[in-house]
C-alpha positions in Angstrom: -41.2 21.1 -82.7 -39.5 22.7 -79.7 -40.9 20.1 -77.4 -39.5 17.2 -79.5 -36.0 18.9 -79.5 -36.3 19.5 -75.7 -37.3 15.9 -75.1 -34.4 14.7 -77.2 -31.9 16.8 -75.3 -33.4 15.6 -72.0 -33.2 12.0 -73.1 -29.6 12.3 -74.2 -28.7 14.0 -70.8 -30.5 11.3 -68.8 -28.7 8.6 -70.8 -25.3 10.2 -70.2 -26.0 10.6 -66.5 -27.1 7.0 -66.2 -24.1 5.8 -68.1 -21.7 7.8 -65.8 -23.5 6.5 -62.7 -23.3 2.8 -63.9 -19.6 3.3 -64.8 -18.8 4.7 -61.3 -20.7 1.9 -59.6 -19.2 -0.8 -61.8 -15.5 0.1 -61.2 -15.6 -0.8 -57.4 -17.6 -3.9 -58.2 -15.0 -5.0 -60.7 -12.2 -4.4 -58.2 -14.0 -6.3 -55.5 -14.8 -9.1 -57.9 -11.1 -9.4 -58.9 -9.7 -9.4 -55.4 -12.4 -11.6 -53.7 -11.0 -15.0 -54.7 -7.5 -14.1 -53.5 -8.9 -12.8 -50.2 -11.1 -15.9 -49.7 -8.0 -18.1 -50.3 -6.0 -16.1 -47.7 -8.9 -16.2 -45.2 -9.4 -20.0 -45.8 -5.7 -20.8 -45.2 -5.6 -18.6 -42.0 -8.8 -20.3 -40.7 -7.4 -23.8 -41.4 -4.1 -22.9 -39.6 -6.1 -21.5 -36.7 -8.3 -24.7 -36.6 -5.2 -26.9 -36.6 -3.7 -25.0 -33.7 -6.9 -24.9 -31.5 -6.9 -26.9 -28.3 -8.9 -29.2 -27.9 -8.6 -30.3 -31.5 -12.0 -30.6 -33.3 -12.8 -31.5 -36.9 -15.7 -29.0 -36.9 -13.3 -26.1 -36.7 -12.1 -26.8 -40.2 -15.5 -26.3 -41.8 -15.3 -22.4 -42.2 -11.8 -22.6 -43.7 -12.8 -25.3 -46.1 -16.0 -23.3 -47.1 -13.8 -20.2 -47.8 -11.4 -22.3 -50.0 -14.3 -23.9 -51.8 -16.0 -20.5 -52.4 -12.7 -19.1 -53.7 -12.3 -22.1 -56.1 -15.9 -21.7 -57.3 -15.4 -18.0 -58.0 -12.2 -18.6 -59.9 -13.9 -21.4 -61.9 -16.9 -19.2 -62.7 -15.0 -16.1 -63.7 
């Protein structure tokens, strides 16, 4: 009887600790997930401006900026 009560208390404590840990890990992930599309858009625009101002002008320099903008659009569409 005592071991069943002890195991029950241990189970409740473990569940509470795991819940708290998941909550503390989830908050930064939610913040990153909400800010990431905006940051990707900003980075994409800056990279496109930089590619446009590079000398000599090459079309390949636009690829990273376009990928960042596409990734931003994909993240906004998914979430």
